[in-house]
Backbone as JSON Lines, residues from 0, in Angstrom:
{"i":0,"aa":"M","n":[-4.66,21.11,-11.29],"ca":[-5.44,20.16,-10.36],"c":[-4.77,18.67,-10.51]}
{"i":1,"aa":"S","n":[-4.67,18.0,-9.72],"ca":[-4.01,16.81,-9.68],"c":[-5.61,15.61,-9.86]}
{"i":2,"aa":"L","n":[-5.11,14.58,-10.59],"ca":[-6.21,13.52,-10.64],"c":[-5.89,12.58,-9.25]}
{"i":3,"aa":"I","n":[-5.02,12.9,-8.71],"ca":[-4.64,12.15,-7.29],"c":[-4.75,12.84,-6.29]}
{"i":4,"aa":"P","n":[-5.52,12.51,-5.46],"ca":[-6.22,13.42,-4.24],"c":[-5.05,13.33,-3.1]}
{"i":5,"aa":"T","n":[-4.98,14.63,-2.43],"ca":[-3.8,14.26,-1.19],"c":[-4.74,14.28,0.0]}
{"i":6,"aa":"I","n":[-4.26,13.42,0.97],"ca":[-4.87,13.15,2.19],"c":[-3.93,13.64,3.37]}
{"i":7,"aa":"E","n":[-4.2,14.08,4.22],"ca":[-3.39,14.69,5.28],"c":[-3.72,13.94,6.68]}
{"i":8,"aa":"T","n":[-2.83,13.33,7.46],"ca":[-3.0,13.04,8.41],"c":[-2.25,13.76,9.65]}
{"i":9,"aa":"E","n":[-2.27,13.46,11.0],"ca":[-1.56,14.17,12.03],"c":[-0.05,14.26,11.5]}
{"i":10,"aa":"R","n":[0.56,13.0,11.12],"ca":[2.07,12.98,10.97],"c":[2.33,12.75,9.4]}
{"i":11,"aa":"L","n":[1.17,12.83,8.51],"ca":[1.36,12.14,7.18],"c":[0.91,13.14,6.16]}
{"i":12,"aa":"I","n":[1.54,12.98,5.08],"ca":[0.79,13.47,3.82],"c":[0.91,12.18,2.71]}
{"i":13,"aa":"L","n":[-0.39,11.79,2.09],"ca":[-0.69,11.1,1.21],"c":[-0.73,11.63,-0.1]}
{"i":14,"aa":"R","n":[0.16,11.35,-1.05],"ca":[-0.11,12.26,-2.12],"c":[0.71,11.51,-3.48]}
{"i":15,"aa":"A","n":[0.52,12.25,-4.66],"ca":[0.73,11.73,-5.8],"c":[2.5,11.34,-5.87]}
{"i":16,"aa":"P","n":[2.73,10.4,-6.39],"ca":[4.03,10.04,-6.7],"c":[4.65,11.28,-7.69]}
{"i":17,"aa":"Q","n":[5.96,11.66,-7.17],"ca":[6.9,12.63,-8.14],"c":[8.16,11.5,-8.2]}
{"i":18,"aa":"M","n":[8.84,12.41,-9.18],"ca":[10.03,11.74,-9.51],"c":[11.0,11.53,-8.38]}
{"i":19,"aa":"S","n":[10.98,12.6,-7.56],"ca":[11.81,12.44,-6.29],"c":[11.59,10.98,-5.43]}
{"i":20,"aa":"D","n":[10.6,10.49,-5.65],"ca":[10.21,9.58,-4.79],"c":[10.64,8.22,-5.17]}
{"i":21,"aa":"F","n":[11.17,8.47,-6.42],"ca":[11.81,6.78,-7.25],"c":[12.9,6.56,-6.38]}
{"i":22,"aa":"D","n":[13.85,7.38,-6.54],"ca":[15.11,6.91,-5.73],"c":[15.03,6.19,-4.4]}
{"i":23,"aa":"P","n":[14.4,6.73,-3.39],"ca":[14.22,6.1,-2.26],"c":[13.4,4.53,-2.44]}
{"i":24,"aa":"L","n":[12.38,4.5,-3.24],"ca":[11.83,3.3,-3.18],"c":[12.62,2.34,-4.31]}
{"i":25,"aa":"A","n":[13.32,2.68,-5.35],"ca":[14.29,1.75,-5.98],"c":[15.11,1.22,-5.17]}
{"i":26,"aa":"A","n":[15.87,2.13,-3.99],"ca":[16.68,1.61,-3.32],"c":[16.26,0.47,-2.28]}
{"i":27,"aa":"H","n":[14.69,0.66,-1.86],"ca":[14.21,-0.09,-1.04],"c":[13.91,-1.57,-1.87]}
{"i":28,"aa":"W","n":[13.33,-1.51,-2.77],"ca":[12.99,-2.55,-3.77],"c":[14.29,-3.6,-3.95]}
{"i":29,"aa":"E","n":[15.52,-2.89,-3.82],"ca":[16.75,-3.81,-3.98],"c":[17.07,-4.76,-2.71]}
{"i":30,"aa":"L","n":[16.31,-4.42,-1.53],"ca":[16.74,-5.11,-0.4],"c":[15.95,-6.62,-0.36]}
{"i":31,"aa":"E","n":[16.76,-7.56,0.21],"ca":[16.26,-8.76,0.37],"c":[14.81,-8.82,1.06]}
{"i":32,"aa":"R","n":[14.6,-7.84,1.99],"ca":[13.46,-7.72,2.64],"c":[11.95,-7.67,2.1]}
{"i":33,"aa":"T","n":[12.3,-7.3,0.66],"ca":[10.98,-7.15,-0.22],"c":[10.64,-8.38,-0.94]}
{"i":34,"aa":"E","n":[11.2,-9.59,-0.29],"ca":[10.85,-10.96,-1.25],"c":[9.47,-11.09,-1.0]}
{"i":35,"aa":"Y","n":[8.75,-10.63,0.06],"ca":[7.48,-11.12,0.38],"c":[6.37,-10.14,-0.67]}
{"i":36,"aa":"I","n":[6.99,-9.22,-1.45],"ca":[6.2,-8.22,-2.3],"c":[6.54,-8.14,-3.66]}
{"i":37,"aa":"G","n":[7.26,-9.17,-4.18],"ca":[7.76,-9.2,-5.17],"c":[9.27,-9.01,-5.63]}
{"i":38,"aa":"G","n":[9.86,-8.67,-4.31],"ca":[11.12,-8.15,-4.83],"c":[12.2,-9.32,-4.59]}
{"i":39,"aa":"P","n":[13.52,-9.03,-4.55],"ca":[13.96,-7.82,-4.77],"c":[14.05,-7.44,-6.41]}
{"i":40,"aa":"L","n":[14.18,-6.32,-6.73],"ca":[13.91,-5.67,-8.12],"c":[15.17,-4.92,-8.32]}
{"i":41,"aa":"D","n":[15.82,-4.96,-9.36],"ca":[16.89,-4.13,-9.85],"c":[16.07,-2.99,-10.31]}
{"i":42,"aa":"R","n":[16.82,-1.64,-10.48],"ca":[16.43,-0.44,-10.88],"c":[15.33,-0.44,-11.89]}
{"i":43,"aa":"K","n":[15.57,-0.84,-13.1],"ca":[14.71,-1.25,-14.36],"c":[13.48,-1.66,-13.84]}
{"i":44,"aa":"E","n":[13.44,-2.78,-13.21],"ca":[12.47,-3.56,-12.66],"c":[11.46,-2.7,-11.72]}
{"i":45,"aa":"A","n":[12.14,-1.84,-11.09],"ca":[11.47,-0.9,-9.92],"c":[10.89,0.21,-10.51]}
{"i":46,"aa":"W","n":[11.48,0.66,-11.68],"ca":[10.84,1.67,-12.43],"c":[9.69,1.08,-13.11]}
{"i":47,"aa":"S","n":[9.22,-0.24,-13.4],"ca":[8.14,-0.73,-14.08],"c":[7.38,-0.5,-13.03]}
{"i":48,"aa":"A","n":[7.56,-1.18,-11.75],"ca":[6.59,-1.27,-10.63],"c":[6.19,0.02,-10.08]}
{"i":49,"aa":"F","n":[6.96,1.04,-10.14],"ca":[6.59,2.36,-9.83],"c":[5.88,3.01,-10.88]}
{"i":50,"aa":"S","n":[6.08,3.01,-12.08],"ca":[5.35,3.39,-13.02],"c":[3.87,2.77,-13.12]}
{"i":51,"aa":"A","n":[3.85,1.4,-13.29],"ca":[2.53,0.67,-13.14],"c":[1.86,1.21,-12.06]}
{"i":52,"aa":"D","n":[2.31,1.04,-10.87],"ca":[1.55,1.49,-9.66],"c":[1.06,2.94,-9.67]}
{"i":53,"aa":"A","n":[1.93,3.86,-10.34],"ca":[1.12,5.29,-10.37],"c":[0.13,5.17,-11.52]}
{"i":54,"aa":"G","n":[0.06,4.41,-12.45],"ca":[-0.78,4.27,-13.72],"c":[-2.16,3.81,-13.33]}
{"i":55,"aa":"Q","n":[-2.31,3.18,-12.13],"ca":[-3.47,2.59,-11.66],"c":[-4.42,3.78,-11.38]}
{"i":56,"aa":"W","n":[-4.21,5.15,-11.22],"ca":[-4.94,6.32,-10.83],"c":[-5.53,6.7,-12.38]}
{"i":57,"aa":"I","n":[-5.05,6.48,-13.51],"ca":[-5.62,6.7,-14.86],"c":[-6.4,5.76,-15.16]}
{"i":58,"aa":"L","n":[-6.02,4.3,-14.84],"ca":[-6.79,3.19,-15.62],"c":[-7.83,2.94,-14.76]}
{"i":59,"aa":"R","n":[-7.62,3.05,-13.26],"ca":[-8.7,2.39,-12.24],"c":[-9.71,3.68,-11.55]}
{"i":60,"aa":"G","n":[-9.08,4.89,-11.6],"ca":[-9.67,5.88,-10.99],"c":[-8.98,5.93,-9.39]}
{"i":61,"aa":"Y","n":[-8.2,5.12,-8.9],"ca":[-7.74,5.03,-7.87],"c":[-6.58,4.11,-7.51]}
{"i":62,"aa":"G","n":[-5.74,4.33,-6.5],"ca":[-4.15,3.86,-6.7],"c":[-3.37,4.07,-5.35]}
{"i":63,"aa":"M","n":[-2.05,4.0,-5.4],"ca":[-1.1,4.12,-4.47],"c":[-0.73,5.59,-4.24]}
{"i":64,"aa":"W","n":[-0.79,5.9,-3.02],"ca":[-0.18,7.13,-2.62],"c":[1.26,7.13,-2.18]}
{"i":65,"aa":"I","n":[1.93,7.8,-2.32],"ca":[3.07,8.23,-1.58],"c":[2.84,8.61,-0.14]}
{"i":66,"aa":"V","n":[3.53,7.95,0.84],"ca":[3.27,8.6,2.09],"c":[4.58,9.22,2.48]}
{"i":67,"aa":"E","n":[4.35,10.6,2.83],"ca":[5.39,11.69,3.0],"c":[5.61,11.86,4.76]}
{"i":68,"aa":"D","n":[6.44,11.87,4.97],"ca":[6.66,12.03,6.49],"c":[6.41,13.68,6.74]}
{"i":69,"aa":"K","n":[5.35,14.17,7.32],"ca":[5.72,15.6,7.51],"c":[6.88,16.28,8.3]}
{"i":70,"aa":"A","n":[7.09,15.52,9.15],"ca":[8.4,16.02,10.0],"c":[9.53,16.26,9.55]}
{"i":71,"aa":"S","n":[10.2,15.35,8.41],"ca":[11.21,15.37,7.74],"c":[10.99,15.68,6.27]}
{"i":72,"aa":"G","n":[9.7,15.42,6.01],"ca":[9.62,15.75,4.45],"c":[10.12,14.39,3.53]}
{"i":73,"aa":"K","n":[10.63,13.32,4.16],"ca":[10.85,12.1,3.44],"c":[9.95,11.28,3.01]}
{"i":74,"aa":"T","n":[10.31,10.69,1.79],"ca":[9.39,9.43,1.43],"c":[9.37,8.55,2.51]}
{"i":75,"aa":"A","n":[8.12,8.09,3.02],"ca":[8.19,6.97,3.9],"c":[7.61,5.71,3.57]}
{"i":76,"aa":"G","n":[7.07,5.76,2.25],"ca":[6.11,4.58,1.82],"c":[5.56,4.7,0.57]}
{"i":77,"aa":"W","n":[4.64,3.59,0.32],"ca":[3.8,3.66,-0.67],"c":[2.35,2.87,-0.34]}
{"i":78,"aa":"I","n":[1.18,3.4,-0.18],"ca":[0.32,2.95,0.47],"c":[-1.0,3.23,-0.51]}
{"i":79,"aa":"G","n":[-1.9,2.21,-0.52],"ca":[-3.1,2.53,-1.39],"c":[-3.81,1.24,-1.91]}
{"i":80,"aa":"F","n":[-4.39,1.5,-3.0],"ca":[-5.54,0.39,-3.68],"c":[-4.54,0.0,-4.89]}
{"i":81,"aa":"Y","n":[-4.44,-1.18,-4.97],"ca":[-3.91,-1.76,-6.31],"c":[-4.97,-2.83,-6.96]}
{"i":82,"aa":"E","n":[-4.95,-2.77,-8.16],"ca":[-5.76,-3.82,-9.02],"c":[-5.39,-4.36,-10.11]}
{"i":83,"aa":"P","n":[-4.18,-4.81,-10.37],"ca":[-3.71,-5.18,-11.65],"c":[-4.76,-6.12,-12.35]}
{"i":84,"aa":"E","n":[-4.58,-6.26,-13.65],"ca":[-5.34,-7.14,-14.57],"c":[-5.87,-8.39,-13.83]}
{"i":85,"aa":"R","n":[-5.17,-9.01,-13.46],"ca":[-5.39,-10.6,-12.95],"c":[-5.95,-10.63,-11.43]}
{"i":86,"aa":"Y","n":[-6.51,-9.47,-10.82],"ca":[-7.16,-9.41,-9.75],"c":[-8.64,-9.22,-10.22]}
{"i":87,"aa":"D","n":[-9.48,-9.8,-9.22],"ca":[-10.77,-9.49,-9.28],"c":[-11.32,-8.52,-8.28]}
{"i":88,"aa":"E","n":[-10.47,-8.04,-7.34],"ca":[-11.04,-6.84,-6.58],"c":[-9.92,-6.04,-6.14]}
{"i":89,"aa":"P","n":[-9.81,-4.74,-5.9],"ca":[-8.94,-3.9,-5.48],"c":[-8.44,-4.66,-4.03]}
{"i":90,"aa":"E","n":[-6.84,-4.16,-3.83],"ca":[-6.43,-4.99,-2.71],"c":[-5.77,-3.44,-1.82]}
{"i":91,"aa":"I","n":[-5.86,-3.36,-0.61],"ca":[-5.17,-2.04,-0.38],"c":[-3.7,-2.89,0.61]}
{"i":92,"aa":"G","n":[-2.81,-2.3,-0.22],"ca":[-1.17,-2.65,0.42],"c":[-0.26,-1.51,0.84]}
{"i":93,"aa":"W","n":[0.81,-1.94,1.34],"ca":[1.75,-1.02,1.96],"c":[2.93,-1.6,1.51]}
{"i":94,"aa":"I","n":[3.83,-0.45,1.39],"ca":[5.41,-0.72,1.51],"c":[5.94,0.53,2.36]}
{"i":95,"aa":"L","n":[6.64,0.02,3.45],"ca":[7.17,1.32,4.15],"c":[8.69,0.9,4.25]}
{"i":96,"aa":"L","n":[9.2,2.19,4.07],"ca":[10.72,2.25,4.04],"c":[11.17,1.99,5.46]}
{"i":97,"aa":"E","n":[12.47,1.02,5.38],"ca":[12.86,0.51,6.8],"c":[12.85,1.74,7.9]}
{"i":98,"aa":"E","n":[13.37,2.85,7.4],"ca":[13.53,3.79,8.7],"c":[12.41,4.39,9.22]}
{"i":99,"aa":"F","n":[11.17,4.02,8.58],"ca":[9.95,4.39,8.95],"c":[9.23,3.13,9.89]}
{"i":100,"aa":"E","n":[9.52,2.1,10.01],"ca":[9.05,0.9,10.55],"c":[8.68,1.24,12.02]}
{"i":101,"aa":"G","n":[7.89,0.57,12.62],"ca":[7.73,0.73,14.06],"c":[7.29,1.58,14.88]}
{"i":102,"aa":"K","n":[6.67,2.7,13.86],"ca":[6.42,4.11,14.32],"c":[4.94,4.17,14.22]}
{"i":103,"aa":"G","n":[4.2,3.14,13.96],"ca":[2.45,3.41,13.79],"c":[2.39,4.18,12.28]}
{"i":104,"aa":"I","n":[3.25,4.37,11.59],"ca":[2.92,5.25,10.12],"c":[2.27,4.54,9.18]}
{"i":105,"aa":"A","n":[2.16,3.18,8.91],"ca":[1.8,2.21,8.22],"c":[0.27,2.18,8.68]}
{"i":106,"aa":"Y","n":[0.15,2.03,9.9],"ca":[-1.15,1.94,10.42],"c":[-2.0,3.3,10.26]}
{"i":107,"aa":"E","n":[-1.44,4.49,10.67],"ca":[-1.97,5.53,10.41],"c":[-2.31,5.76,8.58]}
{"i":108,"aa":"A","n":[-1.48,5.53,7.89],"ca":[-1.8,5.9,6.53],"c":[-2.85,4.97,5.83]}
{"i":109,"aa":"V","n":[-2.72,3.45,6.38],"ca":[-3.81,2.62,5.9],"c":[-5.13,3.04,6.53]}
{"i":110,"aa":"V","n":[-5.25,3.57,7.65],"ca":[-6.36,3.9,8.25],"c":[-7.16,5.04,7.23]}
{"i":111,"aa":"A","n":[-6.34,6.21,6.93],"ca":[-6.6,7.25,6.38],"c":[-7.31,6.66,4.75]}
{"i":112,"aa":"A","n":[-6.14,5.77,4.12],"ca":[-6.38,5.5,2.74],"c":[-7.79,4.63,2.52]}
{"i":113,"aa":"R","n":[-8.11,3.91,3.5],"ca":[-9.19,3.0,3.69],"c":[-10.57,3.85,3.98]}
{"i":114,"aa":"A","n":[-10.23,4.79,4.84],"ca":[-11.61,5.54,4.81],"c":[-11.67,6.3,3.35]}
{"i":115,"aa":"Y","n":[-10.97,6.9,2.81],"ca":[-10.88,7.56,1.68],"c":[-11.53,6.78,0.6]}
{"i":116,"aa":"G","n":[-11.1,5.58,0.66],"ca":[-11.32,4.65,-0.5],"c":[-12.85,4.32,-0.3]}
{"i":117,"aa":"G","n":[-13.29,4.0,0.76],"ca":[-14.7,3.73,0.97],"c":[-15.54,5.19,0.74]}
{"i":118,"aa":"E","n":[-15.13,6.11,1.14],"ca":[-16.03,7.4,1.25],"c":[-16.12,7.77,-0.43]}
{"i":119,"aa":"H","n":[-14.89,7.9,-1.21],"ca":[-14.68,8.38,-2.45],"c":[-14.79,7.24,-3.84]}
{"i":120,"aa":"F","n":[-14.11,6.23,-3.47],"ca":[-14.09,5.03,-4.52],"c":[-15.14,4.03,-4.42]}
{"i":121,"aa":"G","n":[-15.89,3.85,-3.18],"ca":[-16.76,2.81,-3.17],"c":[-16.06,1.51,-2.94]}
{"i":122,"aa":"I","n":[-14.87,1.47,-2.34],"ca":[-14.05,0.36,-1.9],"c":[-14.48,0.13,-0.49]}
{"i":123,"aa":"T","n":[-15.43,-0.36,-0.26],"ca":[-15.92,-0.44,1.26],"c":[-15.45,-1.69,2.1]}
{"i":124,"aa":"K","n":[-14.93,-2.63,1.38],"ca":[-14.44,-3.76,2.32],"c":[-13.13,-4.33,1.4]}
{"i":125,"aa":"P","n":[-12.11,-3.41,1.41],"ca":[-10.98,-4.34,0.83],"c":[-10.45,-5.35,1.34]}
{"i":126,"aa":"C","n":[-9.46,-6.27,0.6],"ca":[-8.55,-6.93,0.77],"c":[-7.27,-6.93,0.94]}
{"i":127,"aa":"S","n":[-6.65,-7.69,1.6],"ca":[-5.14,-7.75,1.25],"c":[-4.55,-9.17,1.15]}
{"i":128,"aa":"F","n":[-3.6,-9.26,0.24],"ca":[-3.03,-10.47,-0.02],"c":[-1.77,-10.44,0.43]}
{"i":129,"aa":"I","n":[-1.34,-11.08,1.51],"ca":[-0.04,-11.14,2.45],"c":[0.73,-12.58,2.35]}
{"i":130,"aa":"A","n":[1.88,-12.51,1.89],"ca":[2.59,-13.74,2.01],"c":[2.54,-14.15,3.5]}
{"i":131,"aa":"A","n":[2.34,-15.56,3.48],"ca":[2.0,-16.5,4.8],"c":[3.18,-16.27,5.64]}
{"i":132,"aa":"E","n":[4.48,-15.99,5.03],"ca":[5.58,-15.68,6.05],"c":[6.22,-14.34,6.51]}
{"i":133,"aa":"N","n":[4.87,-13.39,5.84],"ca":[5.19,-12.1,6.3],"c":[4.66,-11.46,7.44]}
{"i":134,"aa":"A","n":[5.25,-12.03,8.38],"ca":[4.59,-11.71,9.95],"c":[4.36,-10.23,10.24]}
{"i":135,"aa":"R","n":[5.04,-9.28,9.78],"ca":[5.04,-7.92,10.05],"c":[3.68,-7.54,9.2]}
{"i":136,"aa":"S","n":[3.56,-7.72,8.11],"ca":[2.15,-7.39,7.26],"c":[0.8,-8.28,7.81]}
{"i":137,"aa":"I","n":[1.23,-9.19,8.49],"ca":[0.11,-10.02,9.19],"c":[-0.38,-9.03,10.19]}
{"i":138,"aa":"A","n":[0.61,-9.06,11.14],"ca":[0.46,-8.4,12.26],"c":[-0.5,-7.17,12.1]}
{"i":139,"aa":"L","n":[0.17,-6.46,11.11],"ca":[-0.4,-4.82,10.84],"c":[-1.85,-5.31,10.53]}
{"i":140,"aa":"A","n":[-2.12,-6.26,9.4],"ca":[-3.6,-6.53,8.8],"c":[-4.41,-6.73,10.16]}
{"i":141,"aa":"E","n":[-4.01,-7.41,10.92],"ca":[-4.86,-7.83,12.1],"c":[-5.04,-6.6,13.02]}
{"i":142,"aa":"R","n":[-3.98,-5.66,13.19],"ca":[-4.37,-4.58,14.07],"c":[-5.11,-3.5,13.35]}
{"i":143,"aa":"L","n":[-5.18,-3.72,12.02],"ca":[-6.26,-2.75,11.18],"c":[-7.55,-3.28,11.46]}
{"i":144,"aa":"G","n":[-7.67,-4.62,11.98],"ca":[-8.92,-5.17,12.14],"c":[-9.33,-6.05,11.09]}
{"i":145,"aa":"A","n":[-8.49,-6.41,10.21],"ca":[-8.65,-7.3,9.05],"c":[-8.67,-8.65,9.57]}
{"i":146,"aa":"T","n":[-9.27,-9.89,8.95],"ca":[-9.52,-11.15,9.38],"c":[-9.11,-11.85,8.13]}
{"i":147,"aa":"R","n":[-8.41,-13.17,8.46],"ca":[-8.04,-13.7,7.37],"c":[-9.12,-14.79,6.94]}
{"i":148,"aa":"E","n":[-9.54,-14.86,5.72],"ca":[-10.45,-15.32,5.08],"c":[-10.19,-16.58,4.09]}
{"i":149,"aa":"D","n":[-8.99,-16.5,3.61],"ca":[-8.77,-17.76,2.77],"c":[-7.02,-17.83,3.05]}
{"i":150,"aa":"T","n":[-6.58,-18.81,2.32],"ca":[-5.27,-19.02,2.12],"c":[-4.95,-19.72,0.4]}
{"i":151,"aa":"R","n":[-4.26,-18.88,-0.17],"ca":[-4.24,-19.42,-1.57],"c":[-2.71,-19.97,-1.97]}
{"i":152,"aa":"E","n":[-2.33,-20.42,-3.15],"ca":[-1.12,-20.71,-3.4],"c":[-0.9,-19.91,-4.63]}
{"i":153,"aa":"G","n":[0.12,-19.28,-4.84],"ca":[0.66,-18.16,-5.82],"c":[1.94,-18.63,-6.38]}
{"i":154,"aa":"P","n":[2.55,-17.88,-7.35],"ca":[3.6,-18.34,-7.92],"c":[5.09,-18.1,-6.94]}
{"i":155,"aa":"R","n":[4.82,-17.44,-5.98],"ca":[5.86,-17.22,-4.89],"c":[5.65,-17.97,-3.61]}
{"i":156,"aa":"G","n":[4.62,-18.73,-3.56],"ca":[4.2,-19.38,-2.38],"c":[2.81,-19.12,-2.0]}
{"i":157,"aa":"A","n":[2.56,-19.58,-0.42],"ca":[1.27,-19.26,-0.02],"c":[1.31,-17.79,0.25]}
{"i":158,"aa":"Y","n":[0.13,-17.74,0.36],"ca":[-0.5,-16.24,0.73],"c":[-1.74,-16.34,1.26]}
{"i":159,"aa":"H","n":[-1.86,-15.3,2.28],"ca":[-3.39,-15.35,2.85],"c":[-4.13,-14.26,2.32]}
{"i":160,"aa":"V","n":[-5.27,-14.2,2.29],"ca":[-6.42,-13.1,2.2],"c":[-7.08,-12.73,3.2]}
{"i":161,"aa":"Y","n":[-6.67,-11.42,3.57],"ca":[-7.35,-10.75,4.53],"c":[-8.25,-9.65,4.43]}
{"i":162,"aa":"R","n":[-9.48,-9.9,4.97],"ca":[-10.56,-9.02,4.55],"c":[-10.72,-7.94,5.59]}
{"i":163,"aa":"H","n":[-10.58,-6.53,5.31],"ca":[-10.72,-5.27,6.18],"c":[-12.14,-5.05,6.69]}
{"i":164,"aa":"P","n":[-12.31,-4.3,7.65],"ca":[-13.57,-3.99,7.95],"c":[-14.37,-3.42,7.01]}
{"i":165,"aa":"E","n":[-15.66,-3.41,7.07],"ca":[-16.76,-2.85,6.19],"c":[-16.6,-1.19,6.66]}
{"i":166,"aa":"Y","n":[-16.56,-0.3,5.71],"ca":[-16.38,1.12,5.7],"c":[-17.81,1.47,6.15]}
{"i":167,"aa":"N","n":[-17.81,2.37,7.19],"ca":[-19.01,2.63,7.72],"c":[-19.15,4.13,7.99]}
{"i":168,"aa":"G","n":[-18.41,4.68,7.32],"ca":[-18.46,6.48,7.41],"c":[-17.63,6.99,8.35]}
{"i":169,"aa":"A","n":[-16.65,6.0,9.08],"ca":[-15.56,6.52,10.14],"c":[-14.19,6.01,9.69]}
{"i":170,"aa":"A","n":[-13.42,7.0,9.95],"ca":[-11.81,6.63,9.6],"c":[-11.3,5.36,10.41]}
{"i":171,"aa":"A","n":[-11.73,5.18,11.6],"ca":[-11.36,3.88,12.47],"c":[-12.18,3.92,13.6]}
């Protein structure tokens, strides 16, 4: 039995990370387009991020799921809850590989993760920290019903704090 629960949606499986997920995620982290989420990262740095994110499950009891596309069996992204030591609350975040963008996959996965977090982890009103220039993530947060409640300055520039709707027992 895995510590990490599996969630299935119509098109996706949210599951525990496996070694086979690392290569596609490491390749994604090398891209300039990851600048808003701490990248680009070389392979060694990507391994540190991958293993630290996976370790959240042991340390916090919740964490990030691999998003697997049911149709192809491919790793599509990395979505879930993240709370490093410097945070004062869990964030719900998402990373989607380029070939899976624009298909509603991130939306579907975040809705499922958010509902699971509310039901099983007591994370009923998560936030998302989004770089002020990250228009795609801002659009997704707003589509998910999140509202901007603050703008802060971080080591990589300004970022917005988006608050997701309170979990009320329904997925969306």
